[in-house]
Structure formats: structure tokens, C-alpha cells
PARO-537965 format. One line per 10 residues: number of its first residue (from 1); for each residue x, y, z of C-alpha. Coordinates in pm, whole numbers, plus 32768, in hexadecimal, padded with zeros to 4 digits. Example, Ala and Ser with C-alpha at 12.3 -4.5 7.8 and 13.67 -1.06 7.14 Angstrom:
% residues 2
1 = 84CE 7E3E 830C  8557 7F96 82CA
% end
This chain:
% residues 294
1 = D1B7 3644 7374  D20B 3521 743B  D377 35B8 74BA  D2B9 3722 74F4  D1C7 3662 75A5  D2D5 3594 769C  D3A3 36E6 76A2  D29A 3796 773F  D217 3679 7831  D38D 3694 78E0
11 = D3A5 381C 78E7  D25B 3802 79BD  D2CF 36FA 7A6F  D413 379E 7AC5  D355 38EC 7B0E  D26E 383B 7C1D  D334 3739 7CA1  D255 360B 7C64  D2A8 34E6 7B69  D2E4 3566 79F3
21 = D1CE 34F1 792D  D2DD 3425 782C  D23E 3357 7721  D2D3 323D 76BF  D331 3216 7536  D225 3180 7457  D1BC 3050 74BA  D07C 2FE4 75A4  D126 2F13 769C  D214 3004 76E1
31 = D10A 3124 76F3  D048 304F 77D2  D173 3013 78A7  D1A3 316B 78A6  D082 31EF 792E  D039 30DE 7A21  D185 314E 7AA4  D11A 32D6 7AD4  CFED 3242 7B7A  D0AB 317C 7C85
41 = D1AD 3273 7CC5  D097 3394 7D25  CFF2 3278 7E09  D133 3264 7E93  D199 30F1 7E28  D316 312F 7DCD  D36B 2FEA 7D9D  D24B 2F89 7CBE  D287 30AD 7C0A  D3E1 307B 7BCF
51 = D3A4 2F22 7B6A  D2D4 2F9A 7A2B  D392 30AA 79BA  D4AE 2FED 79AF  D3DB 2EF4 78F0  D35A 3004 7807  D4F4 3087 77E0  D555 2F2E 7769  D44E 2F12 7678  D432 3061 75EC
61 = D5A2 30D0 760A  D532 320A 765C  D62E 32E1 771C  D54E 33C5 77B9  D4A9 32D7 7880  D5F0 32B0 7944  D5B2 33F2 79EF  D459 3365 7A6E  D524 3234 7AF8  D639 32EC 7BA1
71 = D526 33F1 7C26  D487 32C1 7CAA  D5B9 3206 7D62  D610 3362 7E05  D48F 3344 7E8F  D4AE 3211 7F0F  D5E8 3251 7FBF  D537 334A 8088  D478 322A 8111  D578 3139 812B
81 = D6D2 31E2 8166  D7BA 30C5 80A2  D8D6 3122 7FE7  D891 3034 7EB7  D779 30F5 7E79  D804 324C 7E98  D91E 31E0 7D9B  D80A 3134 7CAA  D765 328B 7C7A  D8AC 333E 7C4C
91 = D908 322F 7B3E  D7B3 3258 7A85  D7CD 33CA 7A79  D92B 33D0 7A2C  D8D4 32E7 78F5  D7B3 33E1 789F  D88C 34FA 78B2  D983 3471 77B0  D877 343A 76D8  D7E1 356A 76AE
101 = D926 3619 769E  D97B 3503 755F  D833 358E 74C6  D797 36BA 74FB  D685 3642 73F7  D5E9 35C8 754A  D573 36FB 7596  D5F3 3705 770E  D6DD 37C7 77D2  D7E2 371C 7898
111 = D86A 3846 7969  D6E7 3803 7A04  D73E 36B3 7A7F  D89B 371B 7B3B  D857 37B3 7C49  D794 366D 7CA1  D8CD 35AE 7C6C  D991 36A3 7D4E  D896 3672 7E6C  D8B7 3508 7E61
121 = DA3E 34EA 7E2D  DA36 35BD 7F79  D935 34FB 803C  DA4E 33A7 7FC7  DB5C 3451 8011  DAB8 3499 816F  DA6A 3340 819E  DB6C 3291 8135  DC69 3367 820A  DD59 32A2 82EE
131 = DD2A 3349 845E  DE44 33FA 84E9  DE97 336F 8641  DE90 34A0 8752  DFF1 3507 880C  E153 348A 87AE  E194 3313 8741  E282 3241 8796  E332 31BE 868A  E33D 301B 862D
141 = E400 2F6C 86E7  E522 2EFA 8603  E538 2D86 85F5  E661 2CDE 86C6  E719 2BBA 8621  E77E 2AB4 873D  E8C2 2A57 8712  E91C 28EC 86DE  E96F 281D 8819  EAF4 27C1 87CC
151 = EAE3 269A 8896  E967 2614 8807  E9E2 2517 8723  EADA 247A 8829  E9E1 247B 894C  E8C2 23DD 886D  E9C3 22C2 880B  EA2F 2289 8986  E8BA 224A 89F2  E879 2177 88BA
161 = E9D1 20AA 8930  E947 2096 8A8E  E808 201D 8A48  E87B 1F21 8966  E99D 1E9C 8A47  E8A4 1EB4 8B77  E7AD 1DB8 8AA3  E8B0 1CE4 8A52  E939 1CE8 8BD8  E7C5 1C7A 8C17
171 = E7AE 1B67 8B01  E922 1AC1 8B57  E8B9 1AF4 8CD8  E777 1A33 8CA9  E808 1927 8BB8  E93B 190D 8C63  E883 18BE 8DBF  E77C 17CF 8D28  E87F 16D6 8C9F  E994 1700 8DB7
181 = E88A 169E 8EAE  E812 1572 8DCE  E989 1510 8DA0  E987 1517 8F2D  E845 1449 8F37  E8E4 1342 8E6F  EA35 134E 8F11  E95F 12F0 902E  E8C0 11E0 8F90  EA03 1143 8F37
191 = EAD1 1165 9063  EA28 11B3 918E  E9FD 1096 929F  E8C3 0FFC 9202  E94C 1039 9098  E964 0F56 8F68  EB02 0F38 8FBD  EAC7 0ED7 90FB  E9A8 0DE9 9066  EA81 0D64 8F83
201 = EB99 0CEA 9082  EA9A 0C5D 9174  EA0C 0B8F 9064  EB6C 0B05 9020  EB8E 0B98 8EAE  ECC9 0C28 8E1D  ED0B 0D6C 8D9E  ECED 0D02 8C4C  EBD2 0C35 8BB7  EC25 0AD5 8B62
211 = EB7A 0988 8B31  EBD7 08FD 8C6B  EB40 09E8 8D4A  EA1B 0994 8E31  E8BE 09A9 8DB7  E842 0B0D 8DC0  E994 0BC2 8D94  E933 0BF5 8C40  E81D 0CE9 8C8E  E901 0D8B 8D7F
221 = E9FE 0DC0 8C91  E8D9 0E69 8B87  E84A 0F5E 8CA5  E9C3 0FD5 8CD0  E9F3 0FF5 8B97  E8D5 10C9 8B32  E911 1195 8C94  EA6E 11D5 8C1F  E9EE 1222 8ACA  E8E5 134B 8B57
231 = E9E6 13BD 8C5B  EAF1 1409 8B51  E9D2 14BF 8A5D  E945 1576 8B96  EAD8 1601 8BAB  EAE5 163E 8A78  E9A1 1711 8A7A  E9E2 17BC 8BDE  EB46 182F 8B30  EAB2 18B6 8A01
241 = E9BC 197A 8B0E  EAD5 19DF 8BE3  EBB0 1A64 8A8B  EA5B 1B2C 8A0F  EA2C 1BA9 8B71  EBBD 1C35 8B53  EB96 1CE3 8A04  EA63 1D88 8A6A  EB4D 1DF5 8B9C  EC3B 1E94 8A8D
251 = EB26 1F4D 89D2  EADD 1FE7 8B27  EC31 2066 8B6C  EC3A 20BD 8A18  EAEB 2184 89FF  EB33 2210 8B67  EC8E 22A8 8AF3  EC12 2314 89A8  EAD3 23BE 8A7A  EBDE 2479 8B6B
261 = EC8E 24F6 8A33  EB5A 2572 89B0  EB0C 2626 8AC4  EC61 26B9 8AFB  EC38 2738 89A3  EAEB 27E1 8A0C  EB3D 2851 8B4D  EC38 2939 8A89  EB2C 2A00 8A1C  EA12 29E5 8B18
271 = E9ED 2959 8C71  E865 2944 8C4F  E86F 27C0 8CD3  E96A 26EF 8DC3  E906 256E 8D6A  E9D4 244B 8DAD  E962 22DC 8D1A  EA47 21CC 8DCD  EA15 2030 8D99  E9F2 1F6B 8EB8
281 = E9DB 1E03 8ED9  E9AD 1CFF 8FDD  E993 1B7E 8FFE  E83C 1BA4 8FC5  E7E0 1CF1 8F09  E8A7 1DB1 8E0B  E84E 1F01 8D63  E87C 209D 8D56  E84D 2181 8E58  E7D8 22D3 8E05
291 = E83E 23E4 8EF1  E861 256D 8ED6  E7D7 26F1 8F31  E711 275F 8DEA
% end
């Protein structure tokens, strides 16, 4: 008796284009949810109707309610044209058709729903179709690989050597110059007309300290010894500074040679730049000069 009433309700629904009055399987909760869903559908509250139909289907496991769910999703799509709603409608209706075809005892005809599915598929194909650009299209540009610069490594090495050498030259010049100036001041302190050696002679002191010298000679000898020690240290530091500067100059020369060789290799393939890096130095300045045409 229940199956006959369900089938009759479905036939009436399809013929009148309104929601089918499909009852859920026996159970007060499922029946109540289904009836509330029908009322919401008839009043146009499709979101609420879907929730109640899906709850009724979950509780009753009645596959005929899938038709209600699919049709309601389709109605909601008419108001809110979102693709996911149309896909949900198609999924529910396909599941309905599959269940009816597997169980003829449900008393429903799957052929009556297939035109609805065809309409849904056509609509999905329309909205998901990729727009075809008008007119001829140009092919995507083929990326070109940039050839490696054969002189790049030599040029980088040259720049590194010149930069390091320039730094050593600057440090060496500063250190060497500072201690050379200090040595000059100490030499003047010793050898000038009023220097320590002159004072030593004027006091009647001998060149070497002895017990027979006049009073005050011992202090002069001590000051002379300290000044000579400071002078020797200053001379040593000045020599080291100038040696460091000389090593820096060698680095600059080697770097310049390396850079020129790298630039020559690059020029064999391309002449995009004309660049010269040369060392320069004077008594108060040392460094690099960069000239060229880019």
C-alpha cells in the first residue's frame, strides 16, 4: 500500500511539474522532516527544504527522496546560479535513477527523470565551456635559453681580486704611512739640533753609559734607548704596512689581467659593453678606476 502511494505521488509530481509528494520510509521523524521539506519547497524556501529532505533521506534510507533533493537543488540553482548547486542536483538525480533501475519494486520509472538530467548536463556544459578567443591567436612565445657567458667566471674572479687588492693597498698605505711618520718624529727627536744626541754631547756625556759620567747622563741614555726602540718598532710596522700594500697591488694587477681575459672571452660572443677597470695609486691615494661604455 505504501509503495503504491509513493509511485502515484511521483507520477502526479512529474505531470504537474511540482515537487513530488514522496513519503519517507516508515518512521515518524523521517515522515515529519519530509513533510516539512515539502512545505518549505512549495513556499520557495529551497535551502531549508534541502536540509530537511536530506535529513529525511539519511534517517529513512528511502532512495525515492533523492528525487526531491535533486529537484530542489535545481530550483535553488535557478535563483543562485552557482555551478556546485547544479552538480549536487545531478548527483542526487543520478543516484535516484541508479537505485530505481536496480530495484524495479520501488515502482518508479527512471526514464521520466533522464530528460531532467540531460537539461542539467547541457547547462553545465554551457557554463563550464572555455570561451574561445575571437580571431587568429598567436602561438605562445618559445622561451629562449640564455647562453652562459664564457668569460663570467674570469671577470668575477678579477673583480674579486681587484677589490681585495685595493683594500690591502689602502690598509697598507695607511699603516705604512702612519708608522713611517712616527719613525720620522722619533728620528727628529734623536738627531735634531735640540735632540737627545745633541743634549748628550752638551752635557759632556759619552756615547755609552758609564759610572764616570756626570749626573744626568743616565737619564739621557735611558731616553735615547727608549726612543731608538720605538723607532725600530715604527720602522718595522711601516715596512709591514708597505709590504701589505705591495701584495695588494699584485692582487689588483692579477685581478685586472683576469678581468681583461674574461672580458675578451665575452667579447667573442657579444659586444654589449665596453668596460675598463684599472688600478691607480699615488702618494696619498690608492684604489680602482672604472671607465667604459655600457
